[in-house]
C-alpha positions as CSV (number, residue, x, y, z in Angstrom):
1,M,11.9,15.7,12.9
2,R,9.6,13.2,11.2
3,Q,10.7,12.2,7.9
4,T,8.1,11.9,5.0
5,T,8.5,8.8,2.6
6,T,6.4,8.4,-0.6
7,T,6.0,5.2,-2.5
8,P,6.1,5.3,-6.2
9,P,2.5,4.9,-7.8
10,L,1.6,1.2,-8.8
11,T,1.9,0.1,-12.3
12,A,-1.6,-0.8,-13.9
13,D,-0.4,-4.4,-13.4
14,E,0.4,-4.0,-9.7
15,A,-3.0,-2.2,-9.1
16,A,-4.8,-4.8,-10.8
17,A,-3.0,-7.7,-8.7
18,L,-3.7,-5.8,-5.6
19,A,-7.3,-5.3,-6.5
20,R,-7.9,-9.1,-7.0
21,G,-6.0,-9.8,-3.6
22,I,-8.4,-7.5,-2.0
23,A,-11.4,-9.0,-3.7
24,R,-10.4,-12.3,-2.7
25,A,-10.2,-11.1,1.0
26,F,-13.8,-9.4,0.8
27,P,-15.9,-11.6,-1.4
28,P,-18.2,-10.3,-3.4
29,W,-16.9,-7.0,-3.5
30,R,-15.8,-5.7,-6.6
31,I,-12.3,-3.6,-6.4
32,W,-10.7,-1.4,-8.6
33,Q,-8.3,1.7,-8.7
34,S,-9.8,4.6,-11.0
35,D,-7.3,6.5,-13.3
36,A,-7.0,9.3,-10.7
37,G,-5.5,6.8,-8.3
38,C,-8.7,6.6,-6.0
39,W,-9.6,2.9,-4.8
40,Y,-13.1,1.6,-4.9
41,A,-15.3,-1.3,-3.6
42,T,-18.8,-1.9,-4.7
43,N,-21.2,-4.5,-3.7
44,P,-24.9,-5.2,-4.3
45,C,-27.1,-4.2,-1.3
46,R,-27.9,-7.3,0.8
47,I,-31.4,-6.2,1.4
48,P,-34.0,-8.5,-0.2
49,R,-35.4,-7.1,-3.5
50,C,-33.2,-3.9,-3.1
51,D,-30.7,-3.6,-5.9
52,C,-29.2,-0.4,-4.7
53,P,-25.1,-0.7,-4.9
54,R,-22.9,0.1,-2.0
55,T,-19.6,2.0,-2.9
56,L,-16.9,2.7,-0.6
57,D,-13.7,4.8,-1.8
58,S,-10.5,5.6,-0.3
59,D,-7.2,7.2,-1.3
60,T,-5.3,4.3,-0.1
61,P,-5.6,0.2,-0.6
62,S,-5.2,0.2,3.3
63,G,-7.8,2.7,3.9
64,L,-10.2,0.7,1.5
65,C,-9.5,-2.3,3.5
66,K,-10.1,-0.8,6.7
67,Q,-13.5,0.5,5.4
68,L,-14.5,-3.2,4.2
69,V,-13.6,-4.7,7.5
70,A,-15.8,-2.1,9.1
71,V,-18.6,-2.7,7.0
72,E,-18.4,-6.3,7.0
73,E,-18.3,-6.5,10.7
74,A,-21.2,-4.2,10.9
75,G,-23.2,-6.7,8.6
76,R,-22.4,-9.6,10.8
77,K,-23.6,-7.9,13.9
78,A,-26.9,-6.8,12.0
79,R,-27.3,-10.3,10.9
80,S,-26.8,-11.7,14.4
81,S,-29.3,-9.4,16.2
C-alpha cells in the first residue's frame, strides 16, 4: 500500500524566498503565492505593441515551474522559426 505524506504549509517568509528563487530562474516573470496557497506567475506579453498580461497558476511551486519551462520552451521555438 502506498503511503501518502504531506508537507506542512510554507511560512510567509519561506514562500517569499521560494518565489524569489523561481523568479530568478525565470526572468522577467513575477511569481507569488496567494493567501489561498495557489502559486502564480505573470509576464507581459512579448508581442510588439500588445500589453496583455500572461498569467500561469498551479497548486504547487513545482507545477508552476513545469508550466514556466513549457512556456519558455514554446517561446524559444516560436522565435527560432
